[in-house]
C-alpha positions as CSV (number, residue, x, y, z in Angstrom):
1,X,-36.7,44.6,62.6
2,X,-34.4,46.6,60.3
3,X,-31.4,44.9,61.9
4,X,-32.9,41.5,61.3
5,X,-33.7,42.3,57.6
6,X,-30.2,43.7,57.1
7,X,-28.7,40.6,58.6
8,X,-30.7,38.2,56.3
9,X,-29.9,40.3,53.2
10,X,-26.2,40.3,54.1
11,X,-26.3,36.5,54.5
12,X,-28.0,35.9,51.2
13,X,-25.5,38.2,49.4
14,X,-22.6,36.4,51.1
15,X,-24.0,33.0,49.9
16,X,-24.4,34.2,46.3
17,X,-20.9,35.7,46.2
18,X,-19.4,32.5,47.7
19,X,-20.7,30.6,44.6
20,X,-18.8,31.4,41.5
21,X,-21.2,32.6,38.8
22,X,-20.9,30.7,35.5
23,X,-19.6,32.7,32.4
24,X,-20.1,31.9,28.7
25,X,-17.7,33.3,26.1
26,X,-18.2,33.2,22.3
27,X,-15.5,33.8,19.8
28,X,-15.4,33.7,15.9
29,X,-12.3,33.6,13.8
30,X,-13.8,35.7,10.9
31,X,-16.9,37.8,10.3
32,X,-16.6,38.0,6.5
33,X,-16.5,34.9,4.3
34,X,-16.9,34.1,0.6
35,X,-19.8,31.8,-0.3
36,X,-18.9,28.2,0.7
37,X,-15.9,29.3,2.8
38,X,-15.8,28.0,6.4
39,X,-15.4,29.8,9.7
40,X,-15.0,28.6,13.2
41,X,-17.1,29.4,16.2
42,X,-15.7,28.6,19.7
43,X,-18.0,28.4,22.8
44,X,-16.4,28.3,26.2
45,X,-18.3,28.0,29.5
46,X,-16.5,28.6,32.9
47,X,-18.2,27.3,36.0
48,X,-17.7,25.5,39.3
49,X,-18.2,21.7,39.0
50,X,-19.1,21.6,42.7
51,X,-21.9,24.1,42.3
52,X,-23.5,23.5,38.9
53,X,-24.7,20.8,36.6
54,X,-24.5,22.0,33.0
55,X,-26.6,21.2,29.9
56,X,-24.5,21.9,26.9
57,X,-25.7,23.5,23.7
58,X,-26.7,21.5,20.6
59,X,-26.3,23.3,17.3
60,X,-28.3,21.5,14.5
61,X,-26.7,20.5,11.2
62,X,-28.7,23.0,9.3
63,X,-30.2,26.3,10.3
64,X,-31.3,29.4,8.5
65,X,-28.5,30.8,6.2
66,X,-25.8,28.5,7.8
67,X,-24.7,24.9,7.6
68,X,-22.8,23.0,10.3
69,X,-19.7,21.3,8.7
70,X,-18.0,19.8,11.7
71,X,-18.0,20.0,15.5
72,X,-15.1,19.0,17.7
73,X,-15.3,16.9,20.8
74,X,-16.2,18.8,24.0
75,X,-12.9,19.6,25.7
76,X,-12.8,19.7,29.5
77,X,-10.9,22.5,31.3
78,X,-9.4,21.7,34.7
79,X,-8.1,24.0,37.4
80,X,-6.4,22.5,40.4
81,X,-7.5,19.1,39.2
82,X,-11.1,20.1,39.3
83,X,-13.4,20.6,36.3
84,X,-13.7,24.3,35.7
85,X,-15.1,24.7,32.2
86,X,-16.0,23.2,28.8
87,X,-14.9,24.2,25.3
88,X,-16.1,23.2,21.9
89,X,-15.4,24.4,18.4
90,X,-18.0,24.4,15.6
91,X,-17.0,24.7,11.9
92,X,-19.7,26.4,9.8
93,X,-20.3,27.7,6.3
94,X,-22.9,29.6,4.3
95,X,-24.1,29.5,0.7
96,X,-26.4,32.5,1.0
97,X,-24.9,35.9,0.2
98,X,-25.8,38.7,2.5
99,X,-25.3,39.9,6.0
100,X,-26.6,37.3,8.5
101,X,-26.8,37.0,12.3
102,X,-25.6,33.7,13.6
103,X,-28.2,33.0,16.4
104,X,-27.5,32.6,20.2
105,X,-27.9,29.3,21.9
106,X,-28.9,28.6,25.5
107,X,-26.6,26.9,28.0
108,X,-28.5,25.7,31.2
109,X,-26.7,25.7,34.5
110,X,-28.6,23.9,37.4
111,X,-27.4,24.5,41.0
112,X,-26.1,21.4,42.6
113,X,-27.9,22.5,45.8
114,X,-31.4,23.7,45.2
115,X,-33.8,23.9,42.3
116,X,-32.6,27.2,40.9
117,X,-31.3,27.2,37.3
118,X,-29.3,29.9,35.4
119,X,-29.8,30.2,31.6
120,X,-26.9,31.9,29.8
121,X,-26.8,32.5,26.0
122,X,-23.9,32.4,23.6
123,X,-23.4,35.7,21.7
124,X,-25.2,36.2,18.4
125,X,-22.5,37.2,15.9
126,X,-22.9,38.9,12.5
127,X,-21.4,37.2,9.5
128,X,-21.2,38.8,6.0
129,X,-21.3,36.2,3.1
130,X,-20.3,37.6,-0.3
131,X,-19.1,36.5,-3.7
132,X,-15.6,36.7,-4.9
133,X,-14.4,40.3,-5.1
134,X,-13.2,41.4,-8.6
135,X,-9.7,42.7,-8.8
136,X,-10.0,46.4,-9.8
137,X,-6.4,47.3,-9.1
138,X,-4.9,45.6,-12.2
139,X,-4.5,47.7,-15.3
140,X,-6.6,47.2,-18.4
141,X,-5.0,45.7,-21.4
142,X,-5.6,46.4,-25.1
143,X,-7.6,43.9,-27.1
144,X,-5.3,42.0,-29.4
145,X,-5.9,41.9,-33.1
146,X,-7.4,38.8,-34.6
147,X,-4.6,36.3,-35.5
148,X,-4.9,34.3,-38.6
149,X,-4.9,30.5,-38.2
150,X,-1.8,28.9,-39.6
151,X,-2.5,26.0,-42.0
152,X,-0.6,23.0,-40.9
153,X,0.8,20.7,-43.7
154,X,1.8,17.3,-42.3
155,X,3.5,16.3,-45.6
156,X,7.0,16.6,-44.2
157,X,6.1,14.6,-41.1
158,X,4.9,11.8,-43.3
159,X,8.2,12.0,-45.2
160,X,10.2,11.8,-42.0
161,X,8.2,8.9,-40.7
162,X,8.6,7.0,-43.9
163,X,12.4,7.6,-43.8
164,X,12.6,6.3,-40.3
165,X,10.6,3.2,-41.2
166,X,13.0,2.5,-44.1
167,X,16.0,3.0,-41.9
168,X,14.5,0.6,-39.3
169,X,13.9,-2.1,-41.9
170,X,17.5,-1.7,-43.1
171,X,18.8,-2.2,-39.5
172,X,16.6,-5.2,-39.0
173,X,17.9,-6.8,-42.2
174,X,21.5,-6.0,-41.3
175,X,21.1,-7.5,-37.8
176,X,19.6,-10.7,-39.3
177,X,22.4,-11.1,-41.8
178,X,25.1,-10.5,-39.1
179,X,23.4,-12.9,-36.7
180,X,23.1,-15.6,-39.4
181,X,26.7,-15.1,-40.4
182,X,28.0,-15.4,-36.8
183,X,25.6,-18.2,-35.9
184,X,27.6,-21.0,-34.2
185,X,27.4,-24.4,-35.9
186,X,25.3,-27.0,-34.2
187,X,27.2,-29.5,-32.1
188,X,27.7,-32.9,-33.6
189,X,25.7,-35.7,-32.0
190,X,27.7,-38.2,-30.0
191,X,28.3,-41.5,-31.8
192,X,27.9,-43.2,-28.5
193,X,24.5,-44.6,-27.4
194,X,22.6,-42.7,-24.7
195,X,23.6,-45.5,-22.2
196,X,27.3,-45.5,-23.2
197,X,27.5,-41.7,-23.1
198,X,25.9,-41.6,-19.6
199,X,28.3,-44.2,-18.3
200,X,31.3,-42.4,-19.8
201,X,30.2,-39.1,-18.3
202,X,29.8,-40.7,-14.9
203,X,33.4,-41.7,-15.0
204,X,34.4,-38.1,-15.1
205,X,32.7,-37.6,-11.7
206,X,35.8,-39.2,-10.1
207,X,37.6,-35.9,-10.5
208,X,35.5,-34.3,-7.7
209,X,36.8,-34.4,-4.2
210,X,33.7,-35.4,-2.1
211,X,35.3,-34.1,1.1
212,X,35.3,-30.5,-0.2
213,X,31.8,-28.9,0.1
214,X,32.1,-26.9,-3.2
215,X,33.1,-30.1,-5.1
216,X,30.2,-32.0,-3.5
217,X,27.7,-29.5,-4.8
218,X,29.1,-29.5,-8.3
219,X,29.3,-33.3,-8.2
220,X,25.5,-33.6,-7.6
221,X,24.7,-30.9,-10.2
222,X,26.7,-32.8,-12.8
223,X,25.2,-36.1,-11.8
224,X,21.6,-34.9,-12.4
225,X,22.7,-33.1,-15.6
226,X,24.0,-36.5,-16.9
227,X,20.7,-38.1,-16.1
228,X,18.7,-35.4,-17.8
229,X,20.9,-35.6,-20.9
230,X,20.4,-39.4,-20.9
231,X,16.6,-39.2,-20.7
232,X,16.6,-36.5,-23.4
233,X,18.5,-38.7,-25.9
234,X,16.7,-41.8,-24.9
235,X,13.2,-40.4,-25.4
236,X,14.2,-37.7,-28.0
237,X,12.7,-35.0,-25.7
238,X,14.3,-32.0,-24.1
239,X,14.5,-32.6,-20.3
240,X,17.2,-29.9,-19.7
241,X,14.8,-27.3,-18.4
242,X,12.2,-29.6,-16.8
243,X,11.6,-29.6,-13.1
244,X,12.2,-32.7,-11.0
245,X,8.4,-33.2,-10.7
246,X,7.9,-33.0,-14.5
247,X,10.7,-35.6,-15.0
248,X,9.3,-38.0,-12.5
249,X,5.8,-37.7,-14.0
250,X,7.3,-38.5,-17.5
251,X,9.2,-41.6,-16.1
252,X,6.0,-42.8,-14.4
253,X,4.2,-42.4,-17.7
254,X,6.8,-43.9,-20.0
255,X,8.1,-46.9,-18.0
256,X,6.1,-49.6,-16.3
257,X,8.8,-50.4,-13.7
258,X,8.1,-48.8,-10.4
259,X,11.7,-49.4,-9.3
260,X,12.8,-47.0,-12.0
261,X,10.6,-44.3,-10.6
262,X,11.6,-45.0,-7.0
263,X,15.3,-44.9,-7.6
264,X,15.0,-41.8,-9.8
265,X,12.9,-39.9,-7.3
266,X,15.3,-40.8,-4.4
267,X,18.4,-39.8,-6.3
268,X,17.1,-36.5,-7.8
269,X,15.6,-35.3,-4.5
270,X,18.8,-36.1,-2.7
271,X,20.8,-34.1,-5.2
272,X,18.4,-31.2,-5.0
273,X,18.9,-31.2,-1.2
274,X,22.6,-30.8,-1.7
275,X,22.2,-28.2,-4.4
276,X,19.5,-26.0,-2.9
277,X,19.6,-26.7,0.9
278,X,23.4,-26.7,1.0
279,X,23.3,-30.1,2.6
280,X,26.8,-31.8,2.8
281,X,26.3,-35.6,2.9
282,X,28.9,-38.2,3.8
283,X,31.1,-39.5,0.9
284,X,29.3,-42.8,1.0
285,X,25.9,-41.2,0.5
286,X,27.1,-39.2,-2.5
287,X,28.6,-42.4,-4.1
288,X,25.4,-44.3,-3.3
289,X,23.3,-41.6,-5.0
290,X,25.4,-42.1,-8.2
291,X,24.7,-45.8,-8.0
292,X,21.0,-45.1,-7.8
293,X,21.2,-43.1,-11.1
294,X,23.2,-46.0,-12.7
295,X,20.7,-48.5,-11.5
296,X,17.8,-46.4,-12.9
297,X,19.5,-46.1,-16.2
298,X,20.2,-49.8,-16.3
299,X,16.5,-50.6,-15.5
300,X,15.4,-48.1,-18.3
301,X,17.6,-50.0,-20.7
302,X,16.0,-53.3,-19.9
303,X,12.4,-52.1,-19.1
304,X,9.8,-52.0,-21.8
305,X,8.1,-48.7,-22.4
306,X,4.4,-48.2,-21.5
């Protein structure tokens, strides 16, 4: 009977030793903090994934004397491509001064084979929470005597400000006189009618070589400039800085002939394509565009205003 009992005991001991016992380790980065300062608590459990099912700890957001600030994700630890442990870091703080014990928490390990469970606890750790410590190492300094308040008199500041203002007025007056003296005389108005001036200006377009891309672009810029100048003189309005859309709206409003609007729109948009899109048209198209402007001017001359 003794031999049988010894054999059974040896078998049980061998079974228990064959299963790696789980281990829980608790570490803290500092045991003394100031009020509101944070510290980190790390909990690591080492166990065999084949032998145990683990129920991990759950630290509440608030517990006596301590507040949970943040908790990291639960990191898995692998050995030989098998899960061998879990690790989690908790960031905590305290707003109560004194010496406190951070409590222990239970981690439950259930055997994969059988109903037996092992309960292990994290370590309870002491934490001292204190106020800021006064610096007693610095030397004491004598109390300084009372210093009389100096009376500030802004009089000279006002004098300096007034002088600068007078100087500024003098500079403005001098600039105005110089500008008025050097002002260029206004250009004399042409004695030609708007129609005659436009036709004469179009004759100068013959100097551009329409087979050269640079000349083609300048040709169309000058052509639309002539048309803008004609409309400005004809209607006594400044069209030099108006957009193509604004000019076409004005033509539609001022002239009843739709042909004037169509020819003007076609010619101006064609020239804009050459100017902005770098389009190089055939010579015949450029000459045809000039003819559209001439036709539009001729129609305006004979068309009654709205």
